[in-house]
N, C-alpha and C positions, 0 to 999 in steps of 0.2 A: 667778179668781186661781190662778196656778200656784205650788204649794208643793213644795219639795224633800222627798224622803222622810224625811231626818233631822229636818228642821224640822216636818214633818207629825206625826211621832211625838211630838216634844216638845210641840207644841200640843195634841194629843189627850190626852197624859198630864196636862198642866196643867188642861185642861178637866175631865177625870175627877176630879182631885184637888179642884178647886174645887167640883164638884157634891157630892163626899163631905163636904167641910168645911162647906158650907152646910146639908147634911142634919144633921150633928152639931150645928151651931150651933142649929138649930131645936129639937133634942131637949134640949140643955143649957139653953136659955132657958126651956123649959117646966118643966124639973126644978129648976134652981137660981135662975132669975131673971136679970135683965139685968145686974146689977152684980157678979155672981160673978166671981172671978179666972179660972176656967177659961173662962168665956164671953168675957171680955175678951182672954185669950190667944188663943183660937180666932179671934176677930174680927181680931186683928193678923195671924195666919197667913193668913186669907182675903184681907186687903188685900195681903199680900206675894205670894201666889199670883196675885192679879188683876194686880198690877204686872208680874210675870214674864210672864204671858200677854199683856198689852198690849205688853210689850217684844218678845216673839217675833213677834206679829202686825205690829207696827210694822216690825220687821226684814224680814219677808216682804213687806210692802207697799212698803218703800223699795227692796228688791232688785227687786221686780217693776216699780217705777217706773223704776229705772235701766235694767233690761232693756228696758222699753217705750221709753224714750228712745233707747237704742242701736238698737233695732229700727226706730224711726221715722226715725232718722238714716240708717240703712242703706237704708231704703225711699226716702228723699228722694234719696240718692246714686244708687240704682238707677233711679229715675224720671228723674233728670237724664241719666244715661247712655243710657237708652232714648230720651229726647227728642233727645239729641245724635246718636244713631245714626239716628233717623228723619229728622232734618234732613240728615244725610249722604246717606241713601238718596234723599231728595227732590232733593238737589243733583245726585246722579249721574243720576237719572231726567231732570232738566231738561237736563243736559249731553247725555245720549243723545238726547233729543227735539230739542235744537238741532242736534246732529250729523246726525240724520236729515233735519231740515229743510234744512240746508246741502247735504247730499248730493243731495236732491231738486232743489234750486235749481241745483246744478252739472249734474246730468243734464239738466234742462230747458234750461239755457243751452247745453250741448253739442249737444243735439238741434236747437236753433234755429240755432246756428252751422253745424251740418252741413247742415241744409236750405238755409241761405243760400248756403253754398259749393257745394252740389250744383246750385243754380239759376244759379250764376254761370258764364258761358261762358269757358273759359280762352283761347280765341282773342281774345275781347274784351280780355283783359288784355294780350296781346301787341300788339294794335293800339294800345292806349293808350300803351304804352311806346315804340313806334316813332314815334308822333306827336310826342313830345317831341324827337326828333332832326331834325325838319324845320326848315329855315331859309328864310325868305322872301327871294327875290331882288329882286322888285319888287312894289310894291303894285298891287292891281287898280284899274283905272280904272272908275268907274261908267259904264254905257252912257248915251250922249247920245240926243237925239231921233233917231228912226230916219230915216235918209236913204236915198235910193235907192242900190241896189247899183251900183258903178261898172262892173261887168262886164256889166251888162245893156245893152240898146241905148241909144244916145246919146239917142234921143228917148224920154222917159218921160212917161207921163201924170202930171200934177201932182195936187195935192189937189183942184183944181177940175175935174179930168177932162180938161183940155186938155193937149196934148203940148207940152213945152218942149224947147228945144234946149239941151243942156249942153255946156259947153266941155271937151274932153278933157284939156287941160292942167290945169285946175282940179281935175278928178277925180283926176288922177295926183298932184298935189300933196297933196291931202287924204289919199290912200291912203298916201303916204310918211310923213306925220306921225302916223298912228295906229299904236300898238304892235301887233305881230303876235300876241303871246301876253299876254293881260292878267294871268295869274297863273302864275308859274313858281317852282319851288323845287328844292332839292337835299336829299337825305338825307345824313346824316353819312358814310355809306359812299361817297359820291361819285356815286350814281346820280341822274340828273336826272329830275324828274317835272314834268308840266305839267297843270294843271287848266284846261281851256278850256271 
């Protein structure tokens, strides 16, 4: 228990006075007896001194109690402030961790895109762009069953190995009805191309 110096002196004085009065009371009782007026008066003084001492001690304890309550309130506020600061620090740490994670993800994505672009042929890009400018002039006709070449000799061995005589006029008619270029197209710049 913390006692202020002025209060400490008052308490010590009252305790010393009480001890002195109790010693005198013991002497007066042996000398005069219990019912003597001096003994009764000294007993009243002892009770008054005891009440004063109790009042001083009560004041000290109530002052200490209020100081203790104030200190406990201050401690609770300090604990709350420390907890709040700890949460803020944890929040900042989490934000820093998230930032570092996002930065790593960004670097990883950039390296993947760079590797993908490094492996991509720029000439391939140009070819794809120019292909969109091609327009088809005529559709390709699928090849028919193979027939003998009309420019070879008129007498061809057939499938059975025998020579057959072909009519030159029929061969000429057949050649006239077949398209010369099965696939032809133009680029938008006007250059003709043919895929044969």
